[in-house]
C-alpha positions in Angstrom: 0.0 0.0 0.0 1.5 3.4 -1.0 2.2 6.0 1.6 1.0 9.6 1.2 3.6 12.0 2.6 3.3 15.7 3.3 5.2 17.8 0.7 5.5 21.4 1.9 5.5 24.2 -0.7 8.9 26.0 -0.7 9.2 29.7 -1.5 10.5 30.5 -5.0 13.7 32.1 -3.6 14.4 29.0 -1.6 14.0 26.7 -4.6 16.3 29.0 -6.6 18.9 28.9 -3.9 18.7 25.1 -3.6 19.0 24.8 -7.4 22.1 27.0 -7.5 23.7 25.1 -4.6 22.9 21.8 -6.3 24.6 23.1 -9.5 27.6 24.2 -7.4 27.9 20.8 -5.7 26.9 18.9 -8.8 24.1 17.2 -6.9 20.3 17.1 -7.3 18.7 19.9 -5.4 16.5 17.4 -3.5 19.6 15.8 -2.1 21.1 19.2 -1.2 17.9 20.1 0.6 17.9 16.8 2.5 21.5 17.2 3.6 20.9 20.8 4.7 17.7 20.0 6.6 19.3 16.9 8.3 22.3 19.0 9.4 20.2 21.8 10.7 17.9 19.4 12.6 20.9 17.7 14.1 22.5 21.0 15.1 19.3 22.3 16.7 18.8 19.1 18.8 22.2 19.8 20.4 21.6 23.5 21.2 18.7 24.9 23.2 16.2 26.5 20.9 15.5 30.2 21.3 11.9 31.0 22.4 9.5 31.3 19.5 8.1 34.7 18.8 4.3 34.6 18.4 3.1 37.4 16.1 -0.3 38.5 17.0 -2.8 39.5 14.4 -3.5 43.3 14.4 -7.0 44.2 15.8 -9.6 44.6 13.1 -11.2 48.0 13.4 -14.5 47.1 11.6 -15.0 43.6 13.1 -18.6 42.7 13.6 -20.1 40.3 16.0 -21.6 36.9 14.9 -25.1 36.8 13.6 
């Protein structure tokens, strides 16, 4: 039975940077992305993570109540 995996959408500038890095390393960009993500995840598991900044949505001036 085939698995369905989540495939996140990457920003165009990230795809461009991965492509260029793949060209530089002479590797497919998917392999470059895999290596970079694995390295980053391994590094972050060794260091304490900085606290996440939660960005609150600005208040809506013309917000109406529920009907």
